[in-house]
C-alpha positions in Angstrom: -78.8 23.0 -60.7 -78.7 20.1 -62.6 -79.4 20.3 -66.0 -82.7 19.6 -67.3 -84.6 19.6 -70.9 -87.3 21.3 -71.8 -89.6 20.8 -74.9 -86.7 20.7 -77.5 -83.4 17.9 -77.9 -80.6 19.0 -77.2 -77.6 18.8 -79.9 -76.4 15.1 -81.1 -72.8 15.8 -83.0 -73.6 13.7 -85.8 -73.1 13.4 -89.8 -75.8 12.5 -90.5 -77.8 14.1 -94.3 -79.7 16.2 -91.8 -77.3 17.5 -89.5 -75.0 18.1 -93.4 -78.8 19.7 -94.9 -78.4 23.4 -94.8 -79.2 25.7 -91.9 -81.9 26.9 -94.7 -83.7 23.8 -94.9 -83.9 22.9 -91.4 -86.0 26.3 -91.2 -88.4 25.9 -93.4 -89.0 22.7 -92.9 -89.7 23.9 -89.2 -91.7 26.9 -91.0 -93.5 24.5 -93.3 -94.1 21.9 -90.9 -96.1 24.7 -87.9 -97.9 26.0 -91.4 -99.3 22.0 -92.3 -100.7 21.9 -88.5 -103.2 24.8 -89.7 -103.6 23.1 -93.3 -104.2 19.6 -92.9 -108.3 18.4 -91.4 -107.1 14.7 -91.6 -105.4 13.2 -88.7 -104.4 10.5 -90.5 -102.5 13.1 -93.1 -101.3 14.6 -89.5 -100.1 10.7 -87.9 -97.8 10.1 -91.6 -96.3 13.5 -91.1 -95.7 12.7 -87.7 -94.2 9.3 -88.4 -91.8 10.7 -91.3 -90.2 13.3 -88.5 -89.4 11.4 -85.9 -88.1 8.6 -88.4 -86.3 11.3 -89.7 -85.4 12.1 -85.8 -84.3 8.6 -85.2 -81.7 8.8 -88.5 -80.1 12.0 -87.1 -79.2 8.9 -84.0 -80.5 11.0 -81.3 -82.0 7.8 -80.3 -85.5 7.1 -79.2 -84.5 8.7 -75.2 -83.5 12.2 -77.0 -86.9 11.6 -78.4 -89.2 11.0 -75.8 -87.9 13.7 -73.3 -88.4 16.3 -75.9 -92.6 14.7 -75.5 -92.4 14.3 -72.6 -93.1 17.8 -70.7 -96.1 18.3 -72.6 -98.0 14.4 -72.2 -99.8 16.0 -69.8 -101.2 18.7 -71.3 -101.8 17.2 -74.3 -103.8 14.3 -72.8 -106.1 16.9 -71.4 -106.3 19.1 -74.6 -106.9 15.8 -76.6 -110.0 14.5 -74.2 -111.4 18.2 -74.1 -110.9 17.9 -77.2 -112.6 14.9 -78.2 -115.4 15.4 -76.0 -116.1 19.3 -77.3 -116.1 17.9 -81.3 -114.6 14.0 -82.1 -111.9 11.4 -81.7 -110.9 12.5 -85.1 -110.6 16.1 -84.8 -108.7 15.8 -81.2 -106.3 13.5 -82.8 -105.5 15.7 -85.1 -105.4 18.8 -83.1 -103.4 16.8 -81.1 -101.2 14.8 -83.7 -100.4 18.6 -85.1 -98.9 19.6 -82.3 -96.4 16.9 -81.8 -95.1 17.2 -85.7 -95.1 21.0 -84.1 -92.4 19.9 -81.4 -91.1 17.0 -83.7 -89.9 19.0 -86.1 -88.7 22.2 -84.0 -86.5 19.4 -82.2 -85.1 17.8 -84.9 -83.9 21.3 -85.9 -82.0 21.8 -82.0 -80.7 18.2 -82.4 -78.8 18.7 -85.7 -78.0 22.2 -85.6 -74.7 23.4 -82.9 -76.6 26.9 -80.8 -74.2 29.1 -82.1 -74.7 28.0 -86.1 -78.7 28.7 -84.9 -78.0 32.0 -83.5 -75.9 32.8 -87.2 -78.4 32.2 -88.8 -81.0 34.3 -87.0 -78.6 37.2 -87.3 -78.4 36.2 -91.4 -82.3 36.1 -91.4 -82.5 39.6 -89.1 -80.3 41.0 -91.2 -82.8 42.5 -93.8 -84.5 44.4 -90.6 -81.4 46.5 -90.1 -82.8 49.2 -92.5 -85.5 49.4 -90.3 -83.7 50.3 -87.2 -84.0 46.7 -85.9 -80.2 44.7 -84.7 -79.8 41.5 -85.7 -77.1 41.0 -82.6 -79.4 42.0 -80.1 -82.2 39.4 -81.6 -80.2 36.4 -81.3 -78.6 38.1 -78.4 -82.1 37.1 -76.6 -82.8 34.2 -77.9 -79.5 32.8 -76.9 -79.9 33.9 -73.1 -84.0 32.5 -73.6 -82.9 29.5 -74.8 -80.5 28.9 -71.3 -83.1 30.7 -69.1 -85.9 28.0 -69.9 -83.9 24.9 -69.4 -82.6 27.0 -66.0 -85.9 27.6 -64.6 -87.3 23.8 -65.7 -84.3 22.7 -64.0 -85.5 24.8 -61.1 -88.8 24.5 -60.7 -88.1 20.5 -60.9 -85.6 20.4 -57.8 -88.1 22.5 -55.3 -90.7 20.3 -56.2 -88.7 17.2 -55.2 -87.2 18.9 -52.2 -90.7 20.0 -51.1 -91.8 16.4 -51.7 -89.6 15.4 -49.7 -90.5 17.8 -47.0 -94.1 16.6 -47.1 -95.1 20.2 -49.0 -95.8 19.3 -52.5 -99.0 20.7 -52.6 -98.0 23.9 -51.2 -98.6 26.7 -54.2 -96.4 28.7 -51.5 -93.0 25.9 -51.1 -93.4 25.3 -55.2 -93.8 28.9 -56.7 -92.1 31.3 -53.7 -88.6 29.7 -53.9 -88.8 29.0 -58.1 -89.9 33.3 -57.9 -87.2 34.0 -56.2 -84.4 32.1 -58.0 -85.4 33.4 -61.2 -85.6 36.8 -60.1 -81.5 36.1 -58.9 -80.7 34.6 -61.9 -82.6 37.0 -63.9 -80.3 40.0 -62.5 -77.0 37.9 -62.3 -77.7 37.4 -66.4 -78.1 41.5 -66.3 -75.5 42.4 -64.8 -73.4 40.1 -66.8 -74.5 42.0 -69.7 -73.9 45.2 -68.6 -69.8 43.9 -67.6 -69.4 43.3 -71.4 -71.2 46.6 -72.2 -74.2 44.7 -73.4 -77.9 45.8 -73.7 -77.4 49.5 -73.2 -78.8 51.9 -75.0 -76.5 53.5 -77.9 -76.6 56.9 -79.1 
């Protein structure tokens, strides 16, 4: 199975200011961008925020190819959303909505491109620690996120491989030729993951 990125940029080693920034600050940046996407009402402001984030992303040394790789999977969806909103609410509103979505994606990609996965998971454990008194298990929460981060690219890669295989056989428009193999592979992957967790004594309810 070949590797595939999915929406967010993979970690890029470096020593930029963003790489050295505290994880909490990066989380606040992502949270702030998500909040701003609901508050900003001017597409020009959204465009300026997006431009700033893109410059910050490129300054990390990740490069434009990785930036485009994080945006590309959403391109078709954003095009449809933009055209529909333009038809319904006009060009300025359509541009604002699309730009705000891109702001969130680039901000999240900035986090993942400058932070190792293990550091991210450790940060999640620390952030979830206060909820222990409510019965939450931060380690299990981080494990769930780790599995999700591993599973999404795997399933996306599976779909791309199946699609290429179906295209080679002239079956790219046959839903069964696309959906069934992806479903079977995904179920097998889920079972293997569950068995690996069980073998390590993880995922079982504690007495």
